[in-house]
C-alpha positions as CSV (number, residue, x, y, z in Angstrom):
1,X,-6.5,-9.1,36.6
2,X,-2.9,-8.4,35.6
3,X,-2.3,-6.1,32.8
4,X,0.3,-6.1,30.2
5,X,3.8,-4.4,30.8
6,X,6.3,-3.2,28.4
7,X,8.4,-6.5,28.5
8,X,5.3,-8.5,27.8
9,X,4.3,-6.3,25.0
10,X,7.6,-6.6,23.4
11,X,7.3,-10.4,23.8
12,X,3.8,-10.3,22.1
13,X,5.1,-8.1,19.4
14,X,7.9,-10.6,18.7
15,X,5.4,-13.5,18.3
16,X,3.3,-11.5,16.0
17,X,6.5,-10.7,13.8
18,X,7.6,-14.4,13.9
19,X,4.3,-15.9,13.2
20,X,2.7,-13.5,11.0
21,X,5.5,-11.6,9.6
22,X,3.9,-8.3,10.5
23,X,6.4,-5.8,12.1
24,X,5.1,-4.2,15.3
25,X,7.7,-1.5,16.0
26,X,8.0,-0.1,19.5
27,X,6.1,3.1,18.5
28,X,3.0,0.9,18.1
29,X,3.3,-0.6,21.6
30,X,0.8,1.7,23.0
31,X,-1.7,0.5,20.3
32,X,-0.9,-3.2,20.9
33,X,-1.2,-2.8,24.6
34,X,-4.6,-1.6,24.4
35,X,-5.6,-4.5,22.2
36,X,-3.9,-7.1,24.4
37,X,-5.7,-5.8,27.7
38,X,-9.0,-6.1,25.9
39,X,-8.3,-9.5,25.0
40,X,-7.2,-10.3,28.5
41,X,-10.6,-9.3,29.6
42,X,-12.3,-11.1,26.9
43,X,-10.4,-14.4,27.5
44,X,-10.3,-14.0,31.3
45,X,-6.5,-14.8,31.2
46,X,-3.4,-13.5,33.0
47,X,-0.8,-12.1,30.8
48,X,1.6,-15.1,31.0
49,X,-1.4,-17.5,30.2
50,X,-2.2,-15.2,27.3
51,X,1.2,-15.3,25.9
52,X,1.2,-19.1,25.9
53,X,-2.2,-19.1,24.3
54,X,-1.1,-16.7,21.5
55,X,2.0,-19.0,20.8
56,X,-0.4,-21.9,19.9
57,X,-3.3,-20.2,18.4
58,X,-3.2,-19.3,14.7
59,X,-6.7,-17.8,15.1
60,X,-5.6,-15.4,17.7
61,X,-2.5,-14.4,15.7
62,X,-4.8,-13.5,12.8
63,X,-6.9,-11.5,15.1
64,X,-4.2,-9.4,16.7
65,X,-2.6,-9.0,13.2
66,X,-5.9,-7.6,11.7
67,X,-5.5,-4.7,13.9
68,X,-2.3,-3.6,12.3
69,X,-3.4,-4.0,8.7
70,X,-5.8,-1.8,6.6
71,X,-8.7,-3.4,4.7
72,X,-9.9,-0.3,2.8
73,X,-10.7,-1.5,-0.9
74,X,-13.0,-1.3,-3.7
75,X,-13.5,-2.6,-7.1
76,X,-11.1,-1.6,-10.0
77,X,-9.1,0.3,-7.2
78,X,-5.6,0.7,-8.8
79,X,-6.8,1.7,-12.3
80,X,-3.5,1.7,-14.2
81,X,-2.8,-1.9,-12.8
82,X,-6.2,-3.1,-13.9
83,X,-5.8,-1.4,-17.3
84,X,-2.6,-3.0,-17.8
85,X,-4.2,-6.3,-17.1
86,X,-7.2,-5.7,-19.4
87,X,-5.5,-4.2,-22.4
88,X,-2.0,-5.7,-22.4
89,X,-1.2,-8.6,-20.0
90,X,-4.3,-10.8,-20.3
91,X,-4.8,-10.5,-24.1
92,X,-1.0,-11.3,-24.5
93,X,-1.5,-14.2,-22.2
94,X,-4.6,-15.5,-23.8
95,X,-3.1,-15.2,-27.3
96,X,0.1,-17.2,-26.1
97,X,-1.9,-19.9,-24.3
98,X,-4.0,-20.5,-27.5
99,X,-0.8,-20.8,-29.8
100,X,0.5,-23.3,-27.2
101,X,-2.8,-25.3,-26.9
102,X,-2.8,-24.4,-23.1
103,X,-6.2,-23.5,-21.9
104,X,-5.2,-23.1,-18.1
105,X,-4.9,-19.5,-16.6
106,X,-3.9,-19.2,-12.8
107,X,-4.0,-15.9,-11.1
108,X,-3.5,-15.2,-7.4
109,X,-5.0,-12.3,-5.2
110,X,-2.7,-12.4,-2.1
111,X,-4.3,-10.1,0.6
112,X,-7.7,-10.4,-1.1
113,X,-9.6,-8.6,1.8
114,X,-13.3,-8.6,1.0
115,X,-13.0,-9.9,-2.6
116,X,-13.1,-6.8,-4.7
117,X,-9.6,-7.5,-6.3
118,X,-10.3,-11.1,-7.4
119,X,-13.7,-10.4,-8.4
120,X,-12.4,-7.5,-10.6
121,X,-9.9,-9.9,-12.2
122,X,-12.5,-12.4,-12.8
123,X,-14.8,-9.8,-14.6
124,X,-11.9,-8.8,-17.0
125,X,-11.3,-12.4,-17.8
126,X,-14.9,-13.4,-18.5
127,X,-15.1,-10.1,-20.7
128,X,-12.1,-11.3,-22.8
129,X,-12.9,-15.0,-23.1
130,X,-16.0,-15.7,-25.1
131,X,-15.5,-19.4,-24.7
132,X,-14.6,-19.4,-21.0
133,X,-16.3,-22.7,-20.3
134,X,-13.5,-24.3,-22.5
135,X,-10.8,-22.8,-20.1
136,X,-9.4,-23.9,-16.8
137,X,-9.6,-20.7,-14.9
138,X,-8.3,-20.6,-11.3
139,X,-8.3,-17.5,-9.3
140,X,-6.9,-18.1,-5.9
141,X,-7.8,-15.4,-3.3
142,X,-5.8,-15.5,0.1
143,X,-6.4,-13.5,3.2
144,X,-5.1,-13.8,6.8
145,X,-8.3,-12.8,8.3
146,X,-11.6,-15.0,8.0
147,X,-14.1,-12.1,8.4
148,X,-13.2,-10.4,5.1
149,X,-13.4,-13.8,3.4
150,X,-16.8,-14.4,4.8
151,X,-17.9,-11.0,3.4
152,X,-16.4,-12.1,-0.1
153,X,-18.2,-15.3,-0.1
154,X,-21.6,-13.5,0.2
155,X,-20.6,-11.3,-2.7
156,X,-22.8,-8.4,-1.4
157,X,-21.3,-5.0,-1.8
158,X,-22.3,-1.3,-1.1
159,X,-22.9,1.0,-4.0
160,X,-19.7,2.9,-2.8
161,X,-17.6,-0.1,-3.3
162,X,-18.5,0.0,-7.1
163,X,-17.7,3.6,-7.6
164,X,-14.8,2.9,-9.8
165,X,-16.5,0.6,-12.1
166,X,-18.0,1.5,-15.4
167,X,-21.7,1.1,-15.5
168,X,-21.1,-1.5,-18.2
169,X,-19.6,-4.0,-15.5
170,X,-22.3,-3.2,-12.9
171,X,-25.1,-3.8,-15.3
172,X,-23.5,-7.1,-16.6
173,X,-22.0,-8.6,-13.4
174,X,-24.2,-7.3,-10.6
175,X,-27.9,-7.7,-9.3
176,X,-29.2,-4.7,-7.4
177,X,-30.9,-6.0,-4.3
178,X,-31.8,-2.7,-2.5
179,X,-31.3,1.0,-2.8
180,X,-27.6,0.7,-1.6
181,X,-26.4,-2.9,-2.1
182,X,-25.4,-5.0,-5.1
183,X,-24.9,-8.8,-5.4
184,X,-22.2,-10.1,-7.7
185,X,-23.1,-12.8,-10.1
186,X,-22.5,-16.5,-9.5
187,X,-20.6,-16.9,-12.8
188,X,-18.1,-14.6,-11.3
189,X,-18.0,-16.0,-7.8
190,X,-17.4,-19.6,-9.1
191,X,-14.2,-18.6,-10.7
192,X,-12.6,-17.7,-7.3
193,X,-11.3,-20.0,-4.6
194,X,-11.0,-18.2,-1.3
195,X,-8.6,-19.4,1.3
196,X,-7.7,-18.3,4.8
197,X,-4.0,-18.4,5.3
198,X,-0.7,-16.8,6.3
199,X,1.5,-15.9,3.4
200,X,4.5,-16.2,5.6
201,X,3.5,-19.7,7.1
202,X,5.8,-22.6,6.6
203,X,5.2,-24.5,4.3
204,X,4.5,-21.8,1.6
205,X,0.7,-22.2,1.0
206,X,1.0,-22.2,-2.8
207,X,3.9,-24.6,-2.8
208,X,1.9,-27.0,-5.0
209,X,2.0,-24.5,-7.9
210,X,4.9,-23.9,-10.4
211,X,2.7,-22.3,-13.3
212,X,1.0,-19.1,-11.8
213,X,0.6,-16.6,-14.4
214,X,0.1,-13.5,-12.6
215,X,0.1,-12.5,-8.7
216,X,-1.5,-9.5,-7.3
217,X,-0.1,-8.5,-3.8
218,X,-0.9,-5.0,-3.3
219,X,-0.5,-3.2,0.0
220,X,0.4,-6.3,1.9
221,X,4.3,-6.4,2.2
222,X,4.3,-2.7,3.6
223,X,3.5,-4.4,7.0
224,X,6.6,-6.8,6.8
225,X,10.1,-6.5,7.6
226,X,12.9,-6.9,5.0
227,X,13.6,-10.4,5.8
228,X,10.0,-11.4,5.6
229,X,9.4,-9.6,2.3
230,X,12.6,-11.2,0.7
231,X,11.3,-14.6,1.7
232,X,7.9,-14.1,0.5
233,X,9.1,-12.5,-2.9
234,X,11.3,-15.7,-3.2
235,X,8.3,-18.0,-2.7
236,X,6.3,-16.0,-5.3
237,X,9.1,-16.3,-7.8
238,X,9.3,-20.1,-7.2
239,X,5.4,-20.5,-8.0
240,X,5.3,-18.0,-11.0
241,X,5.6,-19.5,-14.6
242,X,8.3,-18.3,-16.9
243,X,7.6,-14.5,-17.5
244,X,5.1,-14.5,-14.9
245,X,4.0,-11.2,-13.5
246,X,3.8,-9.7,-10.0
247,X,1.8,-6.6,-9.1
248,X,2.5,-4.6,-5.8
249,X,0.9,-1.7,-4.4
250,X,1.8,1.8,-5.5
251,X,3.8,2.5,-2.2
252,X,5.7,-0.9,-2.3
253,X,9.0,-1.9,-3.9
254,X,11.5,-4.9,-4.4
255,X,14.5,-2.5,-4.5
256,X,15.7,-3.2,-0.9
257,X,17.5,-6.3,-2.0
258,X,18.7,-8.3,-5.0
259,X,15.9,-10.3,-6.7
260,X,15.0,-12.4,-10.0
261,X,12.4,-9.9,-11.3
262,X,12.7,-7.0,-13.8
263,X,10.8,-3.9,-13.8
264,X,8.5,-3.5,-17.0
265,X,6.8,-0.1,-17.5
266,X,3.5,0.1,-19.2
267,X,1.9,3.6,-19.9
268,X,2.0,5.3,-16.4
269,X,2.7,2.3,-14.2
270,X,5.0,-0.8,-14.0
271,X,5.0,-4.3,-12.8
272,X,7.6,-7.0,-12.0
273,X,8.3,-9.8,-14.3
274,X,10.0,-13.1,-13.6
275,X,13.4,-13.2,-15.2
276,X,14.5,-16.3,-17.0
277,X,16.8,-18.6,-15.2
278,X,20.2,-17.0,-14.8
279,X,23.5,-18.9,-13.4
280,X,24.3,-17.6,-10.0
281,X,27.7,-16.0,-11.0
282,X,25.9,-14.2,-13.9
283,X,23.1,-13.1,-11.5
284,X,25.6,-11.8,-8.9
285,X,27.4,-9.8,-11.6
286,X,24.0,-8.4,-12.8
287,X,23.3,-7.3,-9.2
288,X,26.7,-5.6,-9.0
289,X,26.2,-3.7,-12.2
290,X,22.8,-2.5,-11.5
291,X,21.9,0.1,-8.7
292,X,19.7,-1.8,-6.4
293,X,17.5,0.7,-4.6
294,X,15.6,2.4,-7.4
295,X,13.6,1.6,-10.7
296,X,14.7,3.8,-13.6
297,X,13.0,7.1,-13.4
298,X,12.2,8.4,-16.8
299,X,11.6,11.9,-15.4
300,X,15.3,12.4,-15.0
301,X,16.4,11.5,-18.6
302,X,16.5,15.1,-19.9
303,X,18.7,16.4,-17.2
304,X,22.5,16.3,-17.0
305,X,24.8,16.1,-14.1
306,X,25.8,19.3,-12.4
307,X,29.3,20.4,-12.3
308,X,29.1,20.4,-8.4
309,X,27.7,17.2,-7.1
310,X,26.0,17.6,-3.6
311,X,26.7,14.5,-1.7
312,X,23.6,15.0,0.4
313,X,20.7,17.7,0.7
314,X,22.7,20.0,3.2
315,X,21.2,23.2,4.7
316,X,22.6,25.5,2.1
317,X,21.1,23.6,-0.8
318,X,17.6,23.6,1.0
319,X,17.9,27.3,1.7
320,X,18.5,27.9,-1.9
321,X,15.5,25.7,-2.9
322,X,13.2,27.4,-0.4
323,X,14.4,31.0,-1.8
324,X,13.6,29.9,-5.4
325,X,10.2,28.2,-4.2
326,X,9.1,31.5,-2.5
327,X,10.0,33.3,-5.5
328,X,7.6,31.0,-7.3
329,X,10.7,30.1,-9.6
330,X,9.4,26.4,-9.7
331,X,11.2,25.4,-13.0
332,X,14.5,26.3,-11.2
333,X,13.5,24.2,-8.1
334,X,12.7,21.3,-10.4
335,X,16.1,21.5,-12.3
336,X,18.1,21.7,-9.2
337,X,16.4,18.6,-7.7
338,X,16.5,16.5,-10.9
339,X,20.2,17.3,-11.3
340,X,20.6,16.4,-7.8
341,X,18.7,13.2,-8.1
342,X,20.8,12.2,-11.2
343,X,23.8,12.1,-9.0
344,X,22.1,10.9,-5.9
345,X,19.3,8.6,-7.1
346,X,18.8,6.9,-3.7
347,X,18.2,10.1,-1.6
348,X,14.6,9.8,-0.9
349,X,14.3,13.2,0.7
350,X,14.9,14.7,-2.9
351,X,11.8,13.1,-4.2
352,X,9.6,14.3,-1.4
353,X,10.9,17.9,-2.1
354,X,10.3,17.5,-6.0
355,X,6.8,16.0,-5.2
356,X,6.1,19.1,-3.0
357,X,7.1,21.4,-5.9
358,X,4.9,19.6,-8.3
359,X,1.8,19.6,-5.9
360,X,2.2,23.4,-5.5
361,X,1.9,23.7,-9.3
362,X,-1.0,21.2,-9.2
363,X,1.1,18.8,-11.5
364,X,-0.7,15.9,-9.5
365,X,0.7,12.9,-11.5
366,X,4.2,14.1,-11.2
367,X,3.7,14.8,-7.5
368,X,2.3,11.2,-7.1
369,X,5.0,9.5,-8.9
370,X,7.8,11.2,-6.9
371,X,6.0,10.5,-3.6
372,X,5.8,6.9,-4.7
373,X,9.5,6.7,-5.5
374,X,10.4,8.2,-2.2
375,X,8.3,5.5,-0.4
376,X,10.1,2.8,-2.6
377,X,13.3,4.0,-1.2
378,X,12.0,4.3,2.4
379,X,8.8,2.5,3.0
380,X,8.6,3.8,6.6
381,X,8.9,7.6,5.6
382,X,6.2,9.3,7.5
383,X,6.5,12.4,5.3
384,X,6.3,10.5,1.9
385,X,3.0,8.6,3.0
386,X,1.5,11.8,4.4
387,X,2.4,13.9,1.3
388,X,1.0,11.2,-1.0
389,X,-2.2,11.1,1.2
390,X,-2.5,15.0,0.8
391,X,-2.2,14.6,-2.9
392,X,-4.9,12.0,-3.2
393,X,-7.1,14.1,-1.1
394,X,-6.6,17.1,-3.4
395,X,-7.4,15.0,-6.5
396,X,-10.5,13.4,-4.7
397,X,-9.2,9.9,-4.5
398,X,-10.5,9.2,-0.9
399,X,-9.7,5.5,-0.7
400,X,-6.0,6.0,-1.7
401,X,-5.8,9.1,0.6
402,X,-7.3,7.1,3.5
403,X,-4.7,4.3,2.9
404,X,-1.7,6.7,2.8
405,X,-2.7,8.8,5.8
406,X,-3.5,5.8,7.9
407,X,-0.1,4.4,7.0
408,X,1.5,7.8,8.0
409,X,-0.2,7.4,11.4
410,X,1.1,3.9,11.8
411,X,4.5,5.4,11.2
412,X,4.1,8.3,13.6
413,X,1.2,8.1,15.9
414,X,2.0,11.5,17.7
415,X,1.8,13.6,14.6
416,X,-0.9,16.3,14.7
417,X,-0.7,16.7,10.7
418,X,-1.8,13.0,10.2
419,X,-4.8,13.6,12.4
420,X,-5.5,16.8,10.7
421,X,-5.6,15.4,7.3
422,X,-7.7,12.5,8.3
423,X,-10.2,15.0,9.7
424,X,-10.2,16.7,6.4
425,X,-10.6,13.4,4.7
426,X,-13.6,12.6,6.8
427,X,-15.2,15.9,6.2
428,X,-15.0,15.4,2.4
429,X,-16.6,12.0,3.1
430,X,-19.4,13.8,5.1
431,X,-18.6,11.9,8.2
432,X,-18.7,14.7,10.4
433,X,-18.4,12.8,13.8
434,X,-15.1,11.2,12.7
435,X,-14.1,14.7,11.4
436,X,-14.6,16.1,14.8
437,X,-12.9,13.1,16.6
438,X,-9.8,13.4,14.5
439,X,-9.6,17.3,15.1
440,X,-9.7,16.7,18.8
441,X,-6.9,14.2,18.5
442,X,-4.9,16.8,16.5
443,X,-5.4,19.4,19.2
444,X,-4.2,16.8,21.8
445,X,-1.1,16.4,19.7
446,X,-0.7,20.1,19.0
447,X,2.1,20.2,21.6
448,X,4.2,18.7,18.6
449,X,3.8,22.0,16.6
450,X,7.6,22.0,16.2
451,X,7.5,18.7,14.4
452,X,9.0,19.1,10.8
453,X,6.4,18.7,8.0
454,X,7.7,19.5,4.5
455,X,10.6,22.0,4.0
456,X,9.1,24.0,1.2
457,X,5.5,24.3,2.6
458,X,6.5,24.7,6.2
459,X,4.5,27.9,6.4
460,X,1.3,25.7,6.2
461,X,2.2,24.6,9.8
462,X,0.8,27.7,11.4
463,X,-2.2,27.7,9.3
464,X,-3.1,24.2,10.4
465,X,-2.3,25.0,13.9
466,X,-4.7,28.0,13.7
467,X,-7.6,26.0,12.2
468,X,-7.1,23.3,14.9
469,X,-7.4,25.9,17.6
470,X,-10.4,27.6,16.0
471,X,-12.0,24.1,15.9
472,X,-11.2,23.7,19.6
473,X,-12.7,27.0,20.7
474,X,-16.1,26.2,18.9
475,X,-16.3,22.7,20.2
476,X,-17.8,23.5,23.4
477,X,-18.6,19.8,24.3
478,X,-15.0,18.7,24.2
479,X,-13.5,18.2,27.6
480,X,-9.6,17.9,28.0
């Protein structure tokens, strides 16, 4: 049977991008090639027949797309977002609706996976509304893949998936069915309407709405190219009510292009709120006045511009940083970088260096925030995702660590560091087989020891390389 070649894989990648909006870059072609060859065997098709089949099969598009997305999730995953929903947005929305005599609330979970996100939203609403039976509550949950939706409809979850929930919610909204599994209550399930669908399909699958109150679209647009993101965000804007709210994932941003949302900070997180209608000339003037590319960073408010403005992080500047860093003059490093950022707010490298400095001092929140800003400026930054994954690993947030490390791996499948830290993650989760598998992959990639990791902690490279080789020496069963 004929196998796929580079030209055919390029054609298939183009189909996936056009149909699903998911970018499959050339560095992912090896992964795509493996998947396609397996599908050729399963479907008993030649490559040209398969391409034609793919062009006309939405189900096959969804299947292939699922290999390039990550479905790792749990209840109450992004705590700051849910706390903002629970303590600010929903109480304000309910009060406003009651004053207007409007008892309809519409929320959307876009990329709902196995249902943890919409179910968390439903629990918060039920808790806040004592007379919920008098309200018209619609929680619309959408995912491109049918299998996660089938899991969501069953409503059965492992104890591990509930680990972020307070005991109050587990006791009130779940029934324990065995030692390791819980079933979510029907009064939560009935509030949620699940749909399989492609957010990038035409016509837009929420086109009948114009009064959606809140949209959650977390860890979805990271897979899309700029044009696809811009189109989707425009569609979200069109279905949101006045002052409607959009949540994106911690690693996602809208600052790559002009848009009709404003960033609203609440406590330690932010969300996007729909702006009131602006005349096109006024909107264009506003876009020109703003600096598209970065949300306001409160961390830099206390610092003034340097007399000498560095136009870029040149070698001399980095050398000086490293000297200060090695002397443990961390405050000096912070001041230099914050002053530099004040003059060059769109240089994502600077935020990575600042995050490193904070990580060294175990200032984890500051390290996370600056890594997230770096990602908002360059969503495909391998270093930013890897660093954020390392931070999450240190603060024992394995789900977040897994997502960031896997995203780093998607951006650079040849990096020994991504495999090494995924091995560390699996060791932490006591999955020793996966730990060993990732360490073996790290050893295979050890020819890339010259790859750059982070400028300020470059010395860790040799320690990592030593640990990988020590593992290899002990791994008697491993055969090259």
